N, C-alpha and C positions, 0 to 999 in steps of 0.2 A: 505494500500500500504506500502511495507516495504521500508526502506532506504537501499541503497547500501553501505556497510563499506568503508570508506576510509584509506589511509594511516595516517591520523591524528587523527584516532580514537585510544584511548588507549588500549593498549595491555590488553586481559582479564586477570584477577588476576591470575588465576590458570597456566598462561602461561607467566607471568611476573617475571623473575628470581629477578630483583632488589625488586620489592614490596615483593616478599616471602621472600626474605632475610632480607628485614627490619623488616617484622612481627617476623621472627624467632629470630631476635636479640632481640627485644623488649620482646617477651615471655621469652628468656633465661634470659634477666636482671631482668624479673618479677620473675622468679623461684628461684632466688637466692637472692632476696631482701628480708631484714627483714619484719616479720609480714605476709608473704604470707602462713606460715605454721599456720592454725587456731588452731591447737593442744596447741599452746602457750597461746591462749586467752580462752582455756575450763575453765568453771567454775563449781563448784559443788552446787554453790546456786540454789534454785528452779527457775524456768521460771517467770517472773512478768507477771501479766496481762496485755493485750493490752491495757486497759484503755478505760473510757467513756462509759463502758457497751457494746463495741463493741467485736465481735469474731475476732481471728486472720484471716486476709485475705488469700485468696488462694495464694499458691507459684507461683511467677514469672514463665512463660515459661523459655526454656534454657537461661542460664544466658549469653552464648556466642552470642546471637542474640542482646545483648544490649551493647555490648563492641564496643566503637568506634576505627576505625583503620584509617591511612592515605589513602587518595584518590588516589592510584595509584603511580606510580613511579613519577610522577611530580608534586605531591602535594606540593604547595608555603609553606605550614606550616612546612614542614621539612626543617631543616636546610641547609642540602646539596643543596635545591632548592633555598636557598636565592639568589639574586644577587651577583655578585662578588664585586661589591662596596660596599654591605653591609657586606660581610664576611670580606674584607680589613678592613673597618672601625672597626669592631668588634676586629678584630685580633691586630690592633694599639692600641685599648684602654687597651686591657689585656696585650700586650706586655708591654705598659707604665706601668702598675700596677705591673707587674713581675720585671720590671726594678728597680722601687722604692723599691720594698721587698727588692732585692738582693743588691741595693745601699745601703740602710739602714743597712745592715750586717756589711759593712767593712768600712764605713765612721767614725765609732767610733775607728778604729785602728789607726788613726792619732791623736785621741785625748786621747789615754790611758796614756801617759806620763804627759799631763796637769791634767787628772782626778786625778791620783794617787799623784801629788803633791798637788792638791787642797784639797783633803780628807786624805792626809798624811798616804798613803798606798804605798806597793811595786808595782813595774811593773807587776808581776805576778798577783795581786789581781785585778790591771787596766784592764788586759786582759780578767778578766771575763764577762766584758762588752761585748765583741766580742763572748766569748765562750758561754755565756749563750743566747744570741739572736740566735746562730746557734742551741742551744739545743732546742729552741723554734721551730725551723725549723724541728727538729727531731720528736718531739712530736705533733705538730700541724695537720701533715696529718691524723693521727688516727682517728681524728674527722672531718677535712674538707672533705676528700675523700668519706666516706660512706654517710655523708650528702648530697653530690652532686649526690651521686646515689639514695638515698631516696627522695630528695625534689627538685633536679635540680641544676642546675649550678649557676643560678643568684643570689639565695639569700644568699649562702656562699662568694661568691666574692664581694658583696655590704657589706655584714656585717664586713667580714674582714678587708676591707679598712678602714672603719670608725673605728673599735677597734685600728687597727695598728696607725692610726693618733692620737688618744687620748692618747695612751701609749706612741708615741714618744714625746708628749708635756710633758708627765711625765718624761721622760729623761731629756728634756730641763730644766725643773723648779725643778728637784729634790734637797732639801736641804741638803741630807745626802746620802752616797755611797748606802746602802740598797735599797733606793727607786729608784736609778738610774739603779741598777743590776736588780732588781725585774721588773722595766717597760721594760728594753731591753729584758728580757725573754718572756714576755707577746706580747711585739711588734713583736718578733721573731714568737711567737706561730700564731699570726693572720696574719703575713706576709708569713706564710707557705702555706696558702690557694692557691694563684695563683701558686706556684711551683708544688703543686698536682693536681689542677683543670684546669688550662689552656690547658695544653696538650690533656686533656679529651675533652674539648670544641673543640678544632681544630680536633679532631676525630669525634665529632658530625657535624661539618660543612663542612670537607673536604672529599673526596673520596679519594681511593688509589692513584690515580695518583697526587694530590696536597697536601696530608696530608704532604709529606715530607719535601715540601717547608715551609709549615707553622711552622711545628716543628722546622725547622731551625732556624726562627726567635725567637721563643721561646727560644731555647737553647743559642742563641746569647745573649739574654737579661739576661738570667740566669747568665752566666759567665761575660759578659763584665760589669755588673752592680757592682760586688763587686771590678773590677779593675779602673772603672772611679771614684770611690769615695775617695781612698787616697790622691790623689793630690789636689782633691777638697777640702776634709777635712783639709788636712795640711795647704792650702792657709786661709781658714777660722780660725782655730785655731791659727796662727800665726798673725793674723789681731787683730784689736780692737775688733771685735766680740767675739772672745772667744770660748771656745769648746762647750758651751751651745747651740750654733747656728748651730752646726753639727745636733742636734735634732730638733730644730726649721726648718730648711731647708727641712729635710726629712719629718716632719709633713706637711709643706705646700704642698709638692708633694704628700703626701698620700691622703690630703683632695681633692686635684684636681683629682686624680684617683677615690676617693670615689663618688665625683659630676659627674664624666663622666659615672661610671658603673650604677649610681642610675637612671640618666638621659637617657641613650641611650643603655645599654646594655638589650637585649632581652635573653629568655630563648632559649637554644639550644638542651637540653637534651629530645630526642623523647618521652619516656613515660610521662615526665611531659606536653609536648605539648599537648599531647593527653588529660591530664587532663583538661587543658584549653579549649579545643575543647570541650571536653564532657559537662563541666559546661555551655557553651553558648547554647549548644544543648539542655540541660535540660531546660535552662531559657525560650527558644524560643518555644519549642515543648510542654513544661509541662509535658513531658513523665520523670518521676524521677528515672525510670530504667536505662536510659542510663548513662553509665560510662565507664572510662578508666580502663584498667588492674590495673594500680597503685593504683587507688582507692579502689581496693580490700585488699590493705594492713593496717592492724590495728597494730599501733607500740606498741610493748611490751618490757618493759625496759630490762627485762632478756635477751629476745632474741636479742636485740638492741646490748647489751654487747657482747653476746656471738658470734652473727653471723657478723653484720655490722662492730662496733669498732674493732674487732679482726681479720676482713678478710684481712687487709694488712700485720699483723703479720704473719697470716698463711700462707699466699702467700709465704712471706719471708722465713718460715722454710720449707714449703712443696715443694715449686718449685724451682728445682736446677737452672732453667735460671734465675729466679729473684734473687736467692741468690747468685751466682757467678758474675752475673753481677753488682749485688748492692756492692759487694765486691770490684770488680774492680772500679767502679764509686765513692765509699766510699773514696778508696785509691786517686784518682785524685782529688776528691773534697777536701779531707782534704788538699791535697798540694796546693790548690788554695789559702785556708786560711794560709796555713805554709808560702807561699810567702808573705804575709802580714807582716810575721816578718822578712823572710829571706832578702827580698828586702831592708828593712831599714837597715839590717846589712851590707849590701855590699855597698850599694849608700849613706847612711848617715854616718855610723861609718867608713867604710873604704875609700869611696871616699869624704866624708866631704860635702855632699849636706844637705841642710835645709829640713824641712818638705814636704813643697810644690814643690819645684823642686826634691826631693828625690822620689816623687810619678810619676813624669812623665816616667821613665822606662819602668813602667806597659805598656806603649803604644806599646812597643815591643810585649808583649803577646796578646795585642788587635787586633794589625795587623795580628798576626799569627791566631787569631780566625776569622777575616774577611775572610783570606785566605781559611780557612777551610771551611766556609760558602759558598764561591765561587764554592770551589771545589765539595761541595755536590750538589749544583744547577747545575753545569755543568753534573754532573753524572746523574741528573734526567731524561733526554731523553733516556738514556740507559736503566733505570729502566721501564719506561713506554713502551718502546718496549717488553721487557720481558713480561710485564703485559698483554699486548694485546696478545701475542704469547701464554700465558696461560690463555686465555678466562677470562681476567680481575680477575683471582683468585691470590693474592698477595702470595708470599713466603717469610716469615718474614727473612730467611736467605739471601736473596739478600741485606739486609742492611749492613751486616757485613765486606765486603772488606775494607770499609774506616776505620773501628774500628781496623783491623788489621794494615793498615798503620799508623794510627793516634797512636798506641801504640808504634811502632818503633819510630815515630818522638818525641814523648813525653820521651821516655827514653834517647834518645840522646841529647835532649835539657836540661836534667838535668845533664849529665855529663859535656855538654858545660858551663851551667851556675856556676858550681862548680869550673871548672878549669881555668875559665877566671875571677870570681870576688873574689878571695881570696886575690888578691894583689893590692896596690893601683898604682903600676907602670904599670899595664894592663889598657889600656884606658877602661873607663866606658861604650864604645859603644859595646865592646864585650860581656859582660854579657847581656846587653839590647839586642843585636841582638839574644840571645838565646832563648828570649821570642818569636821568631818567630816559633820555633819547638815546644815549649811546649805549646804555645797556640793553635798551629795549632793541636796538639796532643789531648789536653784537649778538644777542642770543637768536633773533629771528633769522639773521642771515646762517649762523652757524647751524641751527638746529635743522631748518628747511634744506639747507644744503646737503646736511649729513643724510636726511631723510632720502633727499635726492639721488645721492650717491648709493644708498642701500637699495632703493627701488630699481636704479638703474643696473646696478652691478651685483644683483642679489647673490649669486653663487660664489662671488669672490669680492662679498662685502668686506671682509678683514683684510684684503690686500689693497681694495680701493680706499679704506679708510686709513690704513697704514700709509699709502702713497701721500695722502692727504696731510696726515700727521706729520710725516718728515719734512714737507716743505714748510707747513706753518710752525713747527718747532724751531727750524732754523731761522725765520723771522722773528719768533719769540726770544730765542738766544741773542741775536744780533741788535734787535731795537734798543735794548736797555742800554748796551754800550755807548751809543752815540746821543742818548735822550738829553743827558745833563748838557752837553755841549750845545745842542741843538735849542733846547729851551732857554740857556742861559746866553748864547750867542744872538739868536734872532728874537728874543722876547717871547713869552707864553702867547701873546696874541698872534704874532706872526707865524710861529712855529704851528698853532693849532690850526691857522688860516690854511697852511701849505699841505698839513694832513687831511684836512677838510676838502681841500680841492682834489687830491689824491682819492679820497673815499668817493667823492663825485662821479669821478672818471671811471670808476669802478662798476658803478650801478648798472651800465648797460650790459654787463657780461650775463645775468639772470634774465634780463629782457630776450636777449638773442636765444639762449636755451629754451625759454618758454615758448618762442615763436618757432624755432627750427631744431629744437633739441631731438625730436622724433626722427628726423632725417639723418642728423648725426649718428644716432645709436643704431641705426638700420646698417651703417658702414663699419661698426665696431667689431672687434674680435671677441670681445668680452661681454657685451651687454647683450641679455637674452631677449631679443625682442621678437624671434619669430616663434609662433606657437608649434607645438608638438603635432607632426604630421601623422604618426602612427603610435600604436600602442607598444610596438615592438622596438623602441629606442634603445640602442645598445651602447657599449661604452665608448663608441667612437663617435657619438652624435653630441652635439652642444658644442662648448666653446672650443675654438681651434687655438693651437698654440703658435703665435709667430715664429 
């Protein structure tokens, strides 16, 4: 007797678009992961004997029959099917780790004068502690992002939190300047991991309807972290604790993030989840042919260097979307760290505030960022309606209107800051309030540009973000080094005017992508613009390696 099918029965795989899309995505990820090409493992040595006097066994049947997949659209192993409580908990943990890494970048800015006096060097040399940390942000993603695509998200996030905390201890106990500076660089290198990987974790856990909200939280931690730190570091440096406790406090926060990640963070990367599933099936069925696609990868060092570790740089060079958006985001990110020098000039030198109080005007920018976050959240229902009308197929260019609005706001805020902050007889609240516009613009540009990169390069989100992080971190490292000379030489008003003009010149970049981005993506080797033609997408489908 046959059973009558019901509405609760899972949709057959060949008709389930979600399951097919996930299989296609996993195969595409596999096709461009280091080690898939067995030519890199070819050997000219003679084939060794099987051993034990035994002949070689017969070849296994078709390998594809032994490859594990997710069990349909609603498989609880897939991170997008986790309960919302679990997703939120994971997001909070990773948001905290991102906040700590960003916090550590700027807390040193309030201690540069004390460090320079302690070691008998100039202020510019003292600022190297800030610049080298951000330089670590630039170099770290070239390791962490490809590693997250090769071995999963959890391992690099746990390792990086531990390494970050250890080097922060090194900063706190360093007995000479070179020790402090070297440890600051390596702390930035390890702290770069959440900046490159966490947004990719969110793309693993959240679908098109909710990913924007998740990355909103991520972006706010990236930008508010550096702005919370200066006044906290200022009060610490002024107190009996001294500047070394800026390192101890950050290390304690880092060890807390490490403990949370080690105890509670679970893997979200689908190919690596399937590796764990295949391992359990092999153990329980004693069928050693069962495996995941990811396990067919054999890591070769030469291929590792040429493919995976260079992929973020190749995206930066070959993809116009990644390159131009990274230039735009590098400029605003550089200004974020330039403000760590510009604000003390305005509020401490011109208005006579101390280290702690002089850091409080950053709250103008923080409030502006919160407003931008609320603005993005309020736009989410409109985005979801477009998504439903388009059969749940996202169009990345829908993310760009807030970037355009944020660009105009950011440019106006720079003019406002310059022409209200250059004289002591203008009340300090005026340049403080300019942070509402600059903060709004900073987050709106960064957040929606990041969403655009994730939507456009979903399979390689971590590498696209790593490429972006590399360039903007170079700007973040370099801008503070000339900020003092620029603002003292040109004056606060004219230096801000020059920066405001540059910001205005960059506004057309998102406008061009809003109008022509879909055509640019059609010619991309990495952006998945073409729909799947058949259900039998094999490991050769998807993104081609140039």
